[in-house]
Every structure is written in structure tokens, then in C-alpha cells.
BABATI-774502 format. One record per residue: residue number from 0; residue in one letter; y, z, x of N, C-alpha, C, CB in turn. Coordinates in steps of 0.001 Angstrom, whole numbers, plus 500000, padded with zeros to 6 digits. Each point is the difference from the previous one (the first is absolute). Glycine has a CB too. Layout:
<atoms>
ATOM  resi  resn      nv      nw      nu     cav     caw     cau      cv      cw      cu     cbv     cbw     cbu
ATOM   NUM     A       Y       Z       X       Y       Z       X       Y       Z       X       Y       Z       X
...
</atoms>
This chain:
<atoms>
ATOM  resi  resn      nv      nw      nu     cav     caw     cau      cv      cw      cu     cbv     cbw     cbu
ATOM     0     M  890683  860376  198778  500148  500013  498584  499272  501234  499473  500191  497460  499896
ATOM     1     K  500327  503146  498945  499458  501145  499439  498606  499940  499477  502208  500452  499538
ATOM     2     T  497162  500359  500359  498901  500351  499251  500113  500123  498538  499446  500997  501930
ATOM     3     T  499380  498791  497378  500372  500167  498533  500260  501453  499623  498605  497996  499457
ATOM     4     R  500695  502730  501286  500230  501676  499849  501203  500324  500690  497574  500651  499983
ATOM     5     E  503080  499025  500773  501520  500154  500577  501080  499719  498871  499205  499157  502414
ATOM     6     M  500312  499346  497067  501073  499776  498943  499927  500654  498936  500180  498155  500639
ATOM     7     G  498443  502327  498917  499621  500929  498724  500861  501394  500238  497293  498967  499683
ATOM     8     G  502802  501493  501780  500760  501100  500290  501377  499925  499667  498510  500359  501594
ATOM     9     A  501846  498531  498967  501620  499755  500067  500554  499812  498259  499811  498486  502818
ATOM    10     A  499444  501015  496613  500183  499866  498432  499951  501335  499484  498920  497766  499765
ATOM    11     E  500023  503225  500455  499968  500994  499543  501128  501214  500200  497803  498991  500108
ATOM    12     S  502367  500419  501333  501000  501056  500545  501496  499736  499148  498703  500035  502696
ATOM    13     K  501424  498754  496859  501304  499794  499487  500515  500628  498652  499597  498044  501246
ATOM    14     G  498911  502397  498090  500118  500848  499010  500332  501577  500147  498575  498253  499267
ATOM    15     W  501770  501948  501768  499951  501613  500287  501520  499924  500339  497299  500771  501068
ATOM    16     D  503460  500294  498726  501310  500367  500261  499890  500708  501216  500761  500063  497711
ATOM    17     H  499839  499200  503281  500161  500302  501407  500900  500845  500639  499285  498193  499894
ATOM    18     G  501701  502130  498898  500942  500864  500392  499677  501483  500087  501327  498326  499113
ATOM    19     T  499818  502559  500730  499551  501424  500121  501326  500636  499705  497993  499813  501790
ATOM    20     H  501734  501570  497929  501148  500764  499316  500712  500677  501125  498785  500428  497740
ATOM    21     P  502363  499589  502622  500636  500381  501150  499895  501534  500335  501475  498048  499544
ATOM    22     H  498121  502970  499443  499553  501256  500501  498705  499934  500814  501127  500981  498066
ATOM    23     F  497946  498017  501167  498625  499971  500597  500211  499597  501232  498774  499544  498114
ATOM    24     Y  501932  499511  502227  500423  499320  501459  500344  500974  501072  500962  498085  498800
ATOM    25     D  500259  502561  500597  500186  501213  500971  499010  500869  500230  501960  499937  499404
ATOM    26     Y  497519  500536  499571  498781  500936  500335  499141  499700  501089  499978  500388  497832
ATOM    27     Y  499518  498243  501618  498744  499273  500783  500433  499758  501615  499193  498580  497596
ATOM    28     A  502066  500916  502189  500384  499856  501645  499990  501198  500866  501453  498276  499332
ATOM    29     A  499168  502758  499716  499965  501359  501050  498576  500523  500255  502292  500832  499089
ATOM    30     E  497007  499472  499645  498568  500653  500450  499088  499082  500670  500097  501466  498111
ATOM    31     S  499954  497077  502010  499252  499382  500633  500322  500337  501463  499730  498372  498136
ATOM    32     E  501250  502151  502555  500342  500136  501420  499879  501319  500125  501463  498170  500342
ATOM    33     S  498342  503055  498654  499768  501328  500235  498599  500241  501056  501243  500432  497455
ATOM    34     A  499091  500863  502986  498965  500333  501063  498520  500232  499426  501948  501095  501342
ATOM    35     S  498000  499319  497501  498849  500575  499240  499315  498422  499648  501219  502690  498822
ATOM    36     T  499608  496176  500815  499324  498834  499711  499384  499398  501336  501573  499635  497960
ATOM    37     R  499403  500188  503038  499429  499586  501397  498593  500659  500495  502499  499729  500589
ATOM    38     Q  497505  501497  499202  498968  500683  500215  498634  499827  499347  501756  501218  500482
ATOM    39     R  498423  498485  497982  498937  499875  499098  499613  498718  500437  500699  501429  498048
ATOM    40     F  500044  497378  502295  499520  498750  500277  499374  499735  501298  501594  499437  498539
ATOM    41     Q  498787  501747  502499  499398  499819  501246  498683  500609  499998  502129  499914  501063
ATOM    42     S  497654  501108  497910  498788  500581  499758  498826  499102  499237  501504  502087  500007
ATOM    43     I  498944  497099  499194  499456  499002  499362  499286  498976  501090  501806  500400  498049
ATOM    44     Q  499341  499094  502787  499423  498947  501381  499203  500870  500569  501950  498511  500691
ATOM    45     S  498028  502844  499591  499121  500488  500968  498424  499844  499347  502026  501740  501029
ATOM    46     A  498004  498857  497833  498873  499858  499257  499299  498572  499891  501049  501889  498867
ATOM    47     I  499597  496954  501029  499396  498727  499723  499573  499640  501297  501335  499306  498034
ATOM    48     L  499467  500834  503224  499657  499645  501212  498604  500786  500536  502622  499466  500308
ATOM    49     R  497463  501833  499193  498671  500708  500400  498637  499388  499412  501444  502118  500098
ATOM    50     I  498941  497465  498587  498617  499676  499301  499886  498256  500718  500236  501877  497112
ATOM    51     A  500804  497492  503149  500057  498670  500623  499296  500013  501327  502150  499525  498856
ATOM    52     A  498246  501619  501809  499062  500042  501329  498600  500025  499704  501651  501233  501191
ATOM    53     K  497997  499722  497935  498879  500209  499913  498799  498940  499470  501331  502038  499928
ATOM    54     L  499372  497053  499281  499440  498831  499839  500237  498879  500310  499632  500983  498904
ATOM    55     G  500927  499100  502563  500039  499126  500944  501291  498734  499802  497235  500738  500212
ATOM    56     L  503388  499462  498978  501225  499063  499942  500719  499929  501095  500188  500384  497937
ATOM    57     P  500774  498557  502104  500696  499326  501253  501169  501410  499848  499564  496529  499913
ATOM    58     E  500750  503473  501172  501187  501079  500449  501373  499396  499463  498739  500812  502365
ATOM    59     K  501328  498104  497307  501470  499499  499423  499355  499286  498937  501759  499687  502109
ATOM    60     L  498934  500770  496492  499297  499758  498425  501117  498918  499610  498817  502714  499105
ATOM    61     D  500801  496757  500052  500738  499166  498790  500177  500760  499000  499125  498051  500440
ATOM    62     V  501943  502335  499123  500538  501195  499086  500496  499513  498831  500614  501326  501780
ATOM    63     A  499095  498945  497013  500905  499518  498950  500602  501567  499278  498425  497299  499520
ATOM    64     D  502780  502811  500442  500848  501120  499420  500190  499399  498515  501362  500894  502379
ATOM    65     I  497975  499354  496542  500355  499580  498823  500742  500826  499175  498289  498827  500249
ATOM    66     G  502587  501081  499011  501067  500818  499498  500866  500868  501237  498429  500149  497681
ATOM    67     C  501814  499015  503169  500508  500646  501253  501446  500671  499833  498612  498228  501317
ATOM    68     G  501933  501495  497740  501534  500397  499891  500765  499717  501206  499431  501790  498511
ATOM    69     A  501263  499388  502001  501036  499774  501019  499284  499639  501386  501659  501689  498755
ATOM    70     G  496952  498087  501296  499415  499752  501378  499757  501052  500758  500997  498176  500009
ATOM    71     T  499027  503225  499694  499838  500743  500890  498654  500150  500527  501830  500841  499125
ATOM    72     Q  497031  499061  500117  498758  499978  500518  499645  498746  500626  499472  501573  498426
ATOM    73     A  501093  497483  501251  499774  498591  500996  500671  500139  501151  499862  498445  498259
ATOM    74     R  501210  501995  502026  500316  500125  501359  499373  500813  500832  501729  499468  499295
ATOM    75     I  497528  501718  500226  499581  500956  500742  498698  499367  500455  501242  501971  498839
ATOM    76     W  498255  497099  500432  498744  498992  500678  500307  499090  501041  499065  499945  497934
ATOM    77     A  502169  499304  501522  500485  499194  500921  500388  500360  501359  500510  499165  498145
ATOM    78     R  500024  502285  501996  500328  500493  501365  498826  500073  501085  501741  501309  498753
ATOM    79     L  497087  498866  500360  498672  500142  500848  499355  498522  500334  499481  502418  498770
ATOM    80     G  501073  496690  500839  499829  498642  500478  498731  499108  498995  500812  501056  502736
ATOM    81     H  499464  499714  496045  498886  499408  498902  500826  498742  499263  498645  502609  499410
ATOM    82     C  500732  496423  500187  500686  499029  499172  500087  500331  498554  499278  498402  501575
ATOM    83     V  501859  501808  497966  500431  500887  498786  500736  498902  498853  500480  502430  501734
ATOM    84     R  499077  497513  497144  500708  499265  498894  500285  500782  498832  498959  498079  500725
ATOM    85     G  502255  501578  498696  500275  501276  498828  500305  499198  498554  501308  501938  501918
ATOM    86     L  498336  498724  497137  500632  499356  498923  500215  501199  498775  498816  497471  500752
ATOM    87     D  502228  502123  498477  500489  501066  498988  500457  499112  498993  500722  501957  501514
ATOM    88     V  499632  498437  497290  500518  499585  498961  501678  500142  499996  497623  500561  498966
ATOM    89     N  502883  500388  501704  501163  500575  499736  500970  499156  501190  498897  502583  498913
ATOM    90     E  501866  496407  500721  500622  499162  501030  500910  500797  500999  499917  498114  498313
ATOM    91     P  501120  502712  501024  500844  500674  500809  499187  501039  500994  501830  499654  498097
ATOM    92     L  497054  500793  501751  499451  500942  501068  499259  498951  500783  499747  502363  498657
ATOM    93     I  499715  496578  501009  499466  498774  501000  501083  499663  501210  498694  498816  497827
ATOM    94     N  502500  501138  501487  501107  499712  500831  500466  500945  500909  500522  498742  498384
ATOM    95     L  499143  502657  501205  500454  501010  500908  498819  500086  501177  501430  501377  497985
ATOM    96     A  497184  498340  501614  499188  499880  500782  499972  499258  501149  499323  500543  498324
ATOM    97     R  501221  497998  501362  500332  498907  501076  501007  500428  500631  499307  498211  498915
ATOM    98     Q  501826  502423  500737  501214  500663  500848  499272  500858  501025  501839  500141  498013
ATOM    99     R  497597  500784  501445  499418  501166  500769  499163  499499  501125  499971  501428  497965
ATOM   100     A  498963  497400  501652  499095  499621  501035  500883  499188  501163  497893  499891  498173
ATOM   101     D  503038  499253  501235  501046  499189  501097  500589  500943  500827  500681  498214  498495
ATOM   102     A  500127  502995  500985  500334  500910  500944  499172  500734  501175  501248  500070  498145
ATOM   103     E  497506  499856  501467  498952  500446  501140  499428  498862  500639  499363  501996  498820
ATOM   104     G  500956  496655  501020  499627  498891  500667  498235  499942  499412  502106  500273  502412
ATOM   105     L  497544  500193  496694  498794  499897  499383  500027  498557  499229  499746  502717  499821
ATOM   106     S  498971  496344  500493  499756  498712  499133  499093  500433  498794  500134  498314  502108
ATOM   107     I  500301  502266  496638  499184  500195  498811  500539  499236  499249  499321  502018  500180
ATOM   108     P  499717  496860  499062  500298  499245  498680  499944  500937  498935  499066  497898  500754
ATOM   109     F  502006  502196  498610  500229  500882  498601  500187  498736  498872  501451  502450  501208
ATOM   110     E  497907  497720  497768  500132  499097  499001  500047  500775  498566  498796  498210  501558
ATOM   111     V  502148  500960  497771  499962  500721  498407  498854  499292  499353  502673  500450  499594
ATOM   112     G  496794  500580  499734  498671  499291  499059  499222  501216  499350  499507  497801  501731
ATOM   113     T  499445  501825  497697  499135  500900  499218  498602  500076  500380  501428  499566  498277
ATOM   114     A  498458  501970  501617  498562  500188  500700  498770  499495  499257  500954  502010  500985
ATOM   115     T  499295  497140  497857  498908  499611  498898  499638  498673  500396  500879  501339  498001
ATOM   116     A  500065  497806  503011  499489  498835  500555  500770  499890  501458  499476  498825  497514
ATOM   117     L  499881  501566  503454  500299  500066  501271  499917  498460  500549  499137  502567  500141
ATOM   118     P  502037  497301  500745  499866  498551  500505  499416  499659  501358  501870  499766  498660
ATOM   119     W  496956  501308  501375  499332  499706  501327  498617  499571  499735  501376  501667  501233
ATOM   120     P  497882  497722  499718  498788  499238  500002  498663  501178  499834  501298  497870  501683
ATOM   121     D  497744  501718  497698  498881  500825  500207  499784  500482  501334  499114  498884  498273
ATOM   122     G  500220  502635  501886  499666  500577  501125  501006  499648  501035  497682  500010  499315
ATOM   123     S  503433  500162  500575  501228  499695  501270  500498  501209  500571  500927  498004  498887
ATOM   124     V  498627  503440  500319  500621  501098  500932  498850  500940  499904  502695  499766  499602
ATOM   125     Q  497460  501252  501583  499448  500872  500261  499876  501553  499556  500339  498265  501270
ATOM   126     V  500818  501777  498193  500671  501218  499548  500733  499644  498735  500243  500940  502353
ATOM   127     C  499714  499580  496423  500608  499752  498679  500717  501645  499856  497953  497825  498784
ATOM   128     L  503299  502451  501228  500421  500980  499340  500986  499924  498904  499376  500784  501896
ATOM   129     L  499970  500118  497252  500462  500032  498297  500776  501476  499671  497608  498425  499157
ATOM   130     P  503555  501903  501625  500474  501228  499640  500619  500138  498943  500044  500323  501830
ATOM   131     E  499367  500686  497441  501046  500285  498752  500394  498805  499210  500987  501806  501302
ATOM   132     L  498097  497527  498558  500114  498620  498843  499529  499918  498998  500040  498959  501270
ATOM   133     L  498560  501382  498610  499153  499698  498859  500559  500485  498931  498148  499981  501139
ATOM   134     E  502270  501047  498685  500611  500621  498702  501076  499546  499513  499210  501693  500563
ATOM   135     H  501522  497175  500383  500935  499147  499388  499837  498976  499367  500831  500690  501267
ATOM   136     V  498065  498650  498996  499751  498436  499769  498927  500123  498839  500436  498946  502653
ATOM   137     P  499957  500520  496212  499249  500057  498694  498953  499337  500208  501684  500167  498613
ATOM   138     D  498010  498880  502151  498572  499533  500276  499582  500405  501198  500224  498180  498762
ATOM   139     W  499540  502971  501485  499369  500828  501224  498673  499395  500370  501076  502213  499263
ATOM   140     Q  498080  497246  499867  498927  499330  500280  500008  498862  500578  499418  501010  498554
ATOM   141     A  501625  498010  501229  500166  498891  500796  500583  500385  501164  500127  498619  498244
ATOM   142     C  500745  502097  502032  500695  500632  501468  498830  500438  500880  502248  501041  498870
ATOM   143     L  496575  499626  500542  498793  500239  501077  499227  499096  500291  499898  501807  499420
ATOM   144     S  500094  497399  499558  498939  498542  500357  501094  499164  500925  498324  499661  497331
ATOM   145     E  502661  500138  502612  500917  499190  500847  499868  500654  501402  501709  499346  498033
ATOM   146     A  498116  501968  502052  500051  500560  501388  498429  499996  500498  502283  501609  499509
ATOM   147     A  496964  498629  499844  498770  499451  500536  499581  498890  500337  499707  501288  499124
ATOM   148     R  501098  497335  500220  499783  498846  500256  500473  499569  501410  500032  499760  497601
ATOM   149     V  501063  501044  502362  500832  499441  501586  499445  500889  500913  502446  499267  499245
ATOM   150     L  496777  501667  500641  499484  501132  501129  498687  499009  500446  500783  502900  498791
ATOM   151     A  498983  497021  502737  499084  499447  500650  498722  500858  500040  501786  498827  501177
ATOM   152     P  497146  500701  498722  498585  500796  499967  500123  500923  501044  498505  498173  499191
ATOM   153     G  501275  503435  500665  500061  500866  501101  501366  500493  500120  498187  498859  501112
ATOM   154     G  502676  500696  497900  501443  500488  500216  500094  501432  499080  501116  497286  500364
ATOM   155     L  500061  503104  499896  500314  501465  499295  501210  499936  498738  499419  501197  502590
ATOM   156     L  500250  499236  496315  500996  500150  498731  500450  501645  499922  498663  497838  498482
ATOM   157     Y  502783  502326  501896  500558  501282  499915  500701  499743  498615  500283  500709  502694
ATOM   158     V  499184  500337  496379  500758  500415  498727  500562  501308  499596  498693  498458  499457
ATOM   159     S  502787  501496  500331  500382  501480  499452  500683  499839  498765  500281  501032  502216
ATOM   160     T  499320  499866  496822  500517  499781  498392  500027  501142  499438  499108  497972  499604
ATOM   161     T  500834  502043  499377  499949  501248  499092  498819  500776  499816  501514  498894  498931
ATOM   162     N  498280  502295  500552  498878  500785  499762  500223  500766  498597  499554  500214  502629
ATOM   163     Y  499718  499351  496436  500156  500716  498811  499138  500996  500026  500716  498277  498835
ATOM   164     L  498581  502242  502069  499427  501170  500177  500615  501105  500079  498788  498873  500766
ATOM   165     C  502410  500821  499826  500848  501299  500712  501452  499800  499152  498802  500024  502908
ATOM   166     P  501472  501382  496633  501312  500273  499367  501258  499628  500797  498818  501800  498898
ATOM   167     V  501252  498243  501994  501080  499954  501183  500130  498124  500182  499125  502889  501569
ATOM   168     Q  502108  496799  498206  500212  498620  500362  501646  499825  500419  497885  499190  498258
ATOM   169     E  502235  499416  502091  501345  499789  500617  500705  498982  499137  499207  500519  502393
ATOM   170     E  499985  498807  496812  500510  498611  499341  501003  500359  498936  497746  498727  500347
ATOM   171     F  502243  502246  498992  500794  500454  498829  500487  501371  499973  498772  498466  498870
ATOM   172     N  502607  501719  500929  500477  501230  500396  499651  500951  498804  501885  498980  501553
ATOM   173     L  496960  501324  497979  499578  500552  498834  498771  500895  500366  500928  498009  498599
ATOM   174     P  498906  503053  500879  498901  500999  500643  498920  499513  499455  501175  502072  500265
ATOM   175     L  497371  497970  500298  498655  499915  499764  499819  498624  499107  499659  502745  500173
ATOM   176     Y  500974  496474  500513  500396  498469  499340  498620  499276  499859  502502  499684  501241
ATOM   177     S  496687  500323  500045  498688  499695  500088  499176  500289  498967  500355  500214  502008
ATOM   178     W  499724  500710  497485  499016  500678  498738  500675  499551  498633  499271  502358  501399
ATOM   179     Y  501847  496941  498578  500532  499522  498760  499043  499068  499159  502216  500213  501145
ATOM   180     P  497681  499934  497465  498914  499017  499393  500717  498632  499943  498729  501839  498465
ATOM   181     P  500509  497198  501644  500543  498572  500199  501192  499560  499015  497601  499417  500776
ATOM   182     S  502325  500948  498019  501267  499692  499165  501332  500620  500477  498451  499871  498094
ATOM   183     L  501285  501403  502382  501277  500560  500767  500426  499498  501110  499483  501727  499238
ATOM   184     K  499685  497735  501472  500380  499238  501371  500472  498708  499750  498346  501125  501240
ATOM   185     R  501236  498230  497403  500397  498625  499700  501765  500334  499537  497077  498905  499051
ATOM   186     H  503137  502279  500225  501192  500258  499442  501091  500192  501415  498722  501189  497533
ATOM   187     C  500735  499643  503479  500552  500182  500975  500597  498509  500987  498441  502377  499576
ATOM   188     E  500592  496978  500343  500184  498774  500898  500984  499281  499313  497722  499823  500943
ATOM   189     R  502562  500108  497776  501069  499176  499199  501355  500890  500219  498209  498928  498002
ATOM   190     L  501540  502285  501994  501348  500828  500396  500535  499526  501586  499066  502323  498412
ATOM   191     A  500125  497632  502115  500471  499752  501630  500525  498472  500093  498019  501740  501126
ATOM   192     T  501608  497663  498190  500250  498445  500079  501221  499455  498980  497311  499753  500588
ATOM   193     T  503041  501598  498642  501198  499752  499137  501060  500829  500366  498683  499370  498213
ATOM   194     T  501421  501915  500875  500985  500786  499945  499749  501190  501146  500384  499262  497407
ATOM   195     R  498653  501108  503238  499443  501028  500829  499575  499602  501107  499485  501043  498382
ATOM   196     P  501152  498051  502517  499705  499368  501276  499602  501276  501057  501784  497789  499461
ATOM   197     A  498978  503329  500387  499883  500801  501107  498796  500736  499858  502330  500109  500336
ATOM   198     I  496864  499988  498768  498582  500845  499611  499062  499380  501090  500244  500321  497125
ATOM   199     A  499912  498156  503343  499209  499256  500726  500558  499618  501411  499142  499278  497819
ATOM   200     N  502130  501503  502689  500580  499688  500830  500501  498467  500112  498836  501978  500724
ATOM   201     F  501729  497843  498020  500521  498597  500024  499106  498993  500380  501969  500884  500466
ATOM   202     A  496682  498927  499671  499412  499037  500357  499907  498730  499190  499090  501706  501067
ATOM   203     K  501140  497231  499063  499862  498854  499344  498653  499884  498989  501367  499093  502076
ATOM   204     Y  497557  501005  498768  498515  500293  499342  499535  501197  500361  499352  497831  500027
ATOM   205     P  500642  503045  498956  499436  501488  500291  498666  499911  499715  501966  501303  499418
ATOM   206     A  497246  499740  501046  498682  500274  499928  499547  499604  498636  500182  501794  501685
ATOM   207     V  499031  497385  497950  499103  499942  498802  498575  500093  500275  501630  498684  498992
ATOM   208     H  498012  501664  501941  498625  500406  500330  499356  501152  500477  500321  498197  500222
ATOM   209     W  498634  502391  499414  499881  501213  500744  498284  500106  500417  502328  501241  498576
ATOM   210     F  497209  499039  502532  498828  499623  500314  499471  501028  500686  500489  497829  499941
ATOM   211     S  498292  502280  500534  499274  500916  500886  498899  499284  500739  500521  501880  498473
ATOM   212     F  499258  498734  502717  499171  499337  501053  498800  499460  499344  500794  501509  501810
ATOM   213     F  498437  499187  497505  498863  499545  499342  500105  498827  499214  499434  502110  500031
ATOM   214     L  501568  497546  499105  500088  498944  499020  500363  498788  501322  500997  501543  497244
ATOM   215     L  499770  498618  503717  500406  498643  500606  498604  499905  500856  503024  500070  500153
ATOM   216     R  496426  500724  500514  498672  499861  501098  499036  499344  498697  500206  502556  502202
ATOM   217     D  499707  497695  496707  498704  499163  498849  500848  498544  499971  498920  502358  497878
ATOM   218     F  502280  497663  502104  500723  498277  499825  499585  499473  501099  502207  500255  498847
ATOM   219     L  498174  500121  502651  499784  499297  501009  498541  499608  500722  502190  500971  500009
ATOM   220     Q  497015  499818  499445  498426  499964  500262  499522  498690  499998  499642  502073  498960
ATOM   221     P  500313  497356  499771  499714  498715  499805  500584  498908  501021  499828  500849  497698
ATOM   222     M  501219  499482  502755  500822  499051  501082  499552  500313  501284  502065  499877  498734
ATOM   223     K  496765  500749  501457  499357  500164  501245  501146  500915  500871  498452  497525  499819
ATOM   224     L  502277  503412  499600  500829  500946  500593  499331  501452  499835  502096  498453  499521
ATOM   225     T  497827  502094  501828  499438  501321  500014  501061  501041  500112  497968  499102  500992
ATOM   226     C  502161  501604  498252  501555  500851  499986  499445  501227  500639  501411  499167  497620
ATOM   227     L  499776  501324  503385  499809  501441  500734  501097  500670  499401  498992  499384  502336
ATOM   228     D  500704  501849  497246  501183  500831  499289  500513  500813  501045  499039  500152  497674
ATOM   229     R  502093  500625  501972  500882  500812  500837  499028  501126  500832  502155  499630  498155
ATOM   230     F  496499  500650  501385  499279  500895  500798  499348  499446  501012  499810  501241  498321
ATOM   231     D  499509  497406  501335  499516  499080  501169  500853  499755  500999  498780  498991  498598
ATOM   232     L  502540  500860  501176  501099  499286  500776  500584  501388  501015  500774  497842  497745
ATOM   233     M  498868  503253  502083  500213  501085  500863  499583  499799  501313  499831  501298  498227
ATOM   234     D  501201  498673  502823  499665  500271  501333  499670  501439  500292  501391  498137  500536
ATOM   235     R  497204  501880  499820  499535  501410  500360  499943  500019  501328  498736  500425  498117
ATOM   236     S  501587  498508  502712  499423  500119  501538  501046  500977  500757  498884  497369  500109
ATOM   237     S  502235  503074  499343  500799  501129  500763  499711  501404  499422  501903  498338  500481
ATOM   238     K  497336  501610  498639  499433  501398  499414  499008  500526  500881  500308  499354  497676
ATOM   239     S  499562  501941  502184  499141  501073  500436  498715  499877  499601  501709  501325  499997
ATOM   240     A  497142  498979  500483  498684  499697  499484  499874  500844  498304  498895  499789  502988
ATOM   241     P  501417  501445  497134  500333  500816  499018  500656  499303  498564  500260  501636  502102
ATOM   242     V  500744  497653  498322  500854  499684  498958  499299  498642  499668  502330  501322  500724
ATOM   243     R  496898  497678  500083  499383  498701  499509  498662  500299  499267  501069  498683  501971
ATOM   244     L  498255  502802  498290  498904  500052  499323  500567  500685  498775  498271  499981  501957
ATOM   245     L  502783  500859  497695  500583  499999  498595  500380  498949  499106  500605  501627  500937
ATOM   246     L  500184  497379  499760  500500  498777  499404  498425  499250  499463  502589  499756  501830
ATOM   247     S  496676  500031  499105  498725  499352  499513  499169  500573  498827  499951  499385  502271
ATOM   248     A  500190  502046  497721  499388  500657  498836  500930  499853  498939  498726  501609  501278
ATOM   249     L  502615  498641  498684  500685  499608  498798  499885  498741  499304  501290  501359  500919
ATOM   250     T  498678  497444  499981  500333  498592  499599  498485  499494  499689  502387  499566  501592
ATOM   251     S  496532  501089  498748  498675  499772  499603  499612  500367  498528  499564  500352  502377
ATOM   252     S  501363  500624  497046  499843  500104  498572  500762  499201  499061  499459  502008  500609
ATOM   253     R  500089  497331  498255  500477  499300  499273  501172  500665  499187  497852  498847  500177
ATOM   254     V  501702  502496  499562  500874  500694  499099  501287  500334  500708  498052  500916  498748
ATOM   255     L  501834  499306  502652  501103  500504  500995  500926  498721  500109  498427  501789  501491
ATOM   256     R  500852  497189  498497  500877  498709  500276  500724  499802  498653  498339  498767  501788
ATOM   257     F  501022  501347  496975  500971  499644  498870  500906  501204  500256  498414  498685  498093
ATOM   258     I  501326  502240  502003  501487  501233  499780  500982  499545  501142  498571  502517  499217
ATOM   259     G  501012  496981  501826  500915  499581  501253  500913  498946  499134  498133  500259  502385
ATOM   260     H  501198  498510  496930  500808  499254  499326  500848  500350  499045  498599  498921  500556
ATOM   261     V  501049  502216  498496  500860  500271  499094  501302  500636  500638  498046  500182  498389
ATOM   262     C  501709  500520  502894  500964  500733  500442  500910  499458  500985  498585  501571  499426
ATOM   263     T  501254  496700  500563  501103  499577  500949  500547  498775  498931  498843  500659  502840
ATOM   264     P  502547  499206  497434  501031  499238  498819  499602  498497  500065  502262  501649  500308
ATOM   265     S  497289  498012  501048  499788  498327  499831  498537  499726  500189  502344  499305  501005
ATOM   266     T  497515  499593  498813  498596  499224  500266  500123  498981  501351  499466  500005  497181
ATOM   267     Y  499865  500288  503895  500080  498995  500965  498686  499854  500647  502368  500423  500328
ATOM   268     F  497241  498433  500260  498627  499660  500437  500290  498704  500943  498630  500975  497702
ATOM   269     I  500195  498869  503118  499919  498618  500797  498623  499534  499728  501641  500586  501959
ATOM   270     A  498546  498094  497558  498666  499203  499681  499518  499105  500926  500582  500116  497922
ATOM   271     V  498290  499909  502489  499518  498994  500944  499352  498815  499321  499675  501802  501629
ATOM   272     K  500658  496901  498561  499424  499015  499736  498919  499413  500624  501787  499967  499312
ATOM   273     A  496979  499798  499934  498637  499693  500572  500153  498865  500968  498786  500754  497906
ATOM   274     R  500462  499164  503159  500125  498909  501064  499262  498890  499647  500295  501523  501699
ATOM   275     E  498851  498647  497463  498953  499058  499210  499890  500101  498669  498797  500071  501724
ATOM   276     Y  501121  498949  497486  499714  500149  498475  498420  499590  499818  502653  499343  499208
ATOM   277     P  496608  501445  500130  498413  499558  499763  500054  498776  499333  499013  502258  499747
ATOM   278     R  499991  496976  500551  499582  498722  499480  499416  500011  498548  499578  499434  502379
</atoms>
């Protein structure tokens, strides 16, 4: 029997258009298998596993890939023996994800649905992946709240999304778009979903939100999630002593950290959910 939350998620999911523009499908099908994409997902996995090991999490983890697209990241986790599940609003891409997983002999349940009403129980996963998703979901707050709900105490939430501090971005084929005023962004969003879909790479749901690490950190803090930014996640073990010292000096400065966030096109971090809630 489905839970009330699952039924609500299914009902809400029906309100979405689960189709896709053929140009977007072709673009994403190819891009999701590119060497750069695979390398990026493997780097994300390495960072998460490094933090998980420090926290004493199990070697094999329950992983939810939310906004999984064609399932490339989910397959990378499944190849190492982790228990993975994937969800995306785009049905053609979910079908492609299933085909690719089946071709590799990987057992990954992929579902069509919405990130704002996840069909999974509270505390059921140890890793939540939200790659390039928040900017496309109108109710991004519900998306993060749902991810926090299904995340077990001590679990890890990975988020990558837009960064309004940096003028460089990949969501719209327009220069300095991150710094456009809100009214002009709304105009461009309307164009992307009507007469000019090419400016947002033919995405059915183009980016409508722009974030910073600091905004998302402050939103997640009341949920007992502690955020580690790109500087906290640097693997310094392979660096020489002088380089480690230099990195420590640079990252200990709030001003230099802020400049670093301004100079990077995306926002990404790992948040750790508290193991125990205060009474």
C-alpha cells in the first residue's frame, strides 16, 4: 500500500509535463556520456566517499540520484556496488537511463517523478545527490526539504546549482546572464519556453533560480545540515606541505573565500545531516 506522501507525490507528478524537446533529448543523451561529464561525476563520488569514510559511514551506501537524467551518475555509483535509485521528471531520459543500466547488467530502479514529493520513506538513504536541479524547480525549498527528509542522520547531501555571484554560467546562451536583473531574467525565461528555446538549450524547464553557497547554507542550517563548501572539500592529502600551508592560509580568510565563490561559475557543496537532534 502506498503512503500518503507517495500518493501525493504521484498526484503532483501528474501535473508536470514529463516529455522533452527532441533537441534537448539528443543534446543531453550525448552530453551525459561525454568524458568530461563522467570525470565530473567521478570527482563528485570521490569527494563524497572521502567525507563518508571520515564520518564512519558504511563502505556500501544507499544513494538517491534526484534529477538523475540519463542515469550516468547513478551507474557510476552502482558499478562500485552501492545501492542506487534514480528519479527525474523527464520520462524519455528515464527510459534511456533504464536502457543503459540494463545494457550494463546494473539493477537500478529509475522512476519518473518530482523532487518536491519524493516517493521514499524518511531517513531511507545515506547519500542524496541533487546535481544541477534546484535552479529548474519552482519550489526549490520543498526540493531541499524533501531531500533532507529522506536523508538518514549522519547522511550526506550533495548539491550543485547556479551561482549568481559569478557572471559566467551555462544555463542560458547569453553573456553575463547571472547578473541580469530579475525582470530581465523573467523575460528571458518566457522566451526560452516559447519562441527562443535555443537560448536555454531547449530545456523543458529552464533555470528560474539563482543561488549562492551562503543563501543555501543558511536555508539548510535549521534542518540540522552543516554545509562544507568547495574549499572545505579540497583533497589536500596529495599536496606538498608548502601547498597545503598556502591553501590553509587562503581558505582561512573570509574575504578570499568570498572572492573564490565569485570566480567560480557554479555553487556546489556537501551537507552533513546531524546524527542526533537536540531535545
